C-alpha positions in Angstrom: 111.2 81.8 95.8 108.1 83.9 96.2 104.6 84.6 94.7 102.2 87.4 94.1 101.7 87.5 97.8 99.7 90.6 98.4 97.3 89.9 95.5 96.7 86.3 96.8 96.4 87.4 100.5 94.0 90.2 99.7 92.0 87.7 97.6 91.8 85.4 100.6 90.5 88.2 102.7 88.0 89.1 100.0 86.7 85.5 99.9 86.3 85.4 103.7 84.4 88.7 103.7 82.2 87.4 100.8 81.4 84.4 103.0 80.6 86.6 105.9 78.2 88.6 103.7 76.5 85.4 102.4 76.2 84.1 106.0 74.6 87.3 107.3 72.1 87.3 104.4 71.3 83.6 104.9 72.6 82.7 101.5 75.2 80.3 103.0 74.5 77.6 105.5 77.2 75.9 107.4 77.4 72.2 106.6 79.8 69.3 106.4 81.1 70.5 103.1 82.2 74.0 104.3 82.7 73.5 108.0 86.5 73.0 107.7 86.8 76.2 105.6 84.6 78.2 107.9 86.6 77.1 111.0 89.9 77.8 109.3 88.7 81.2 108.1 87.5 82.2 111.6 90.8 81.0 113.1 92.7 83.6 111.0 91.5 86.2 113.4 93.6 84.6 116.1 97.4 84.5 116.7 98.9 81.4 115.1 99.5 79.8 118.6 95.8 80.0 119.4 94.4 78.6 116.1 92.7 75.2 115.8 91.1 75.2 119.2 87.5 75.9 118.1 85.8 72.8 116.7 82.2 74.1 116.5 80.7 76.8 114.4 78.7 79.6 115.9 75.0 79.0 116.4 73.7 82.1 114.6 74.3 83.4 111.1 75.1 86.8 112.6 77.8 85.4 114.9 79.2 83.4 112.1 79.4 86.5 109.9 81.0 88.5 112.6 83.7 85.8 113.2 84.3 85.6 109.5 84.8 89.4 109.3 87.3 89.1 112.1 89.1 86.3 110.2 89.3 88.5 107.1 90.6 91.3 109.3 93.3 89.0 110.5 94.4 88.3 107.0 94.6 92.0 106.1 96.5 92.6 109.4 99.1 90.1 108.3 99.3 91.8 104.9 99.8 95.2 106.6 102.6 93.6 108.7 104.5 92.8 105.6 103.9 96.1 103.8 106.5 98.9 104.3 106.0 101.4 107.1 104.6 103.8 104.5 102.2 101.0 103.3 103.9 100.4 99.9 103.7 96.8 98.7 106.0 94.8 96.5 104.9 92.0 94.3 106.4 89.2 96.5 107.4 88.2 100.0 110.5 86.2 100.3 109.8 82.7 101.8 113.3 82.1 103.0 114.2 79.0 100.9 117.9 80.0 100.6 117.6 81.0 97.0 118.3 84.7 97.7 121.3 85.0 100.0 121.2 88.1 102.1 117.5 88.5 101.9 115.5 88.0 105.1 112.5 85.7 105.1 109.3 87.9 105.1 111.1 90.7 103.3 109.4 92.2 100.2 111.0 91.5 96.9 110.1 91.9 93.2 108.2 94.7 91.5 107.1 97.6 93.7 103.7 99.2 93.8 101.9 97.0 91.3 98.3 98.2 90.6 96.9 94.8 91.3 98.2 94.8 94.9 96.3 97.9 95.6 93.2 97.0 93.6 92.9 93.7 95.4 93.1 95.5 98.7 90.3 97.9 97.6 88.2 95.0 96.4 88.6 93.2 99.8 87.7 96.4 101.7 84.6 96.9 99.6 83.5 93.3 100.2 84.2 93.9 103.9 81.9 97.0 103.9 79.1 94.8 102.3 79.5 92.2 105.0 79.4 94.7 107.8 76.3 96.3 106.3 74.7 92.8 106.1 75.5 92.1 109.7 74.1 95.5 110.7 70.9 94.7 108.8 70.5 91.4 110.7 71.1 93.3 114.0 68.4 95.9 113.1 65.9 93.1 112.2 66.4 91.3 115.4 66.0 94.4 117.6 
């Protein structure tokens, strides 16, 4: 009825930020193999109703990296939405498959405050910082 939601969600953000870092450094080129992933990752910066409209990748590595960082930020914003108001995280988010009567879909369930939930967030934030630095380096070189 649920999964290690925060761990997996933070892992997705970490992957997107790592892609942004690689794009900014020129270590990843957009091609037919990764275009679908890159478009989907960039879409995560947008509200669900606006996703899927962009069919082309940005022309520059810097712009791609910036849009990927925004996508990762969208993923972390969603994670924050599901955390408690004091930012505690439980292991799982209930999907709403009627296996837990009385529990609202989107509500946290399972073990509270697992170290891996917080460690995965810190990992994602560290990777984000690397990506932002790489974009700043590209900006400094082009000015």
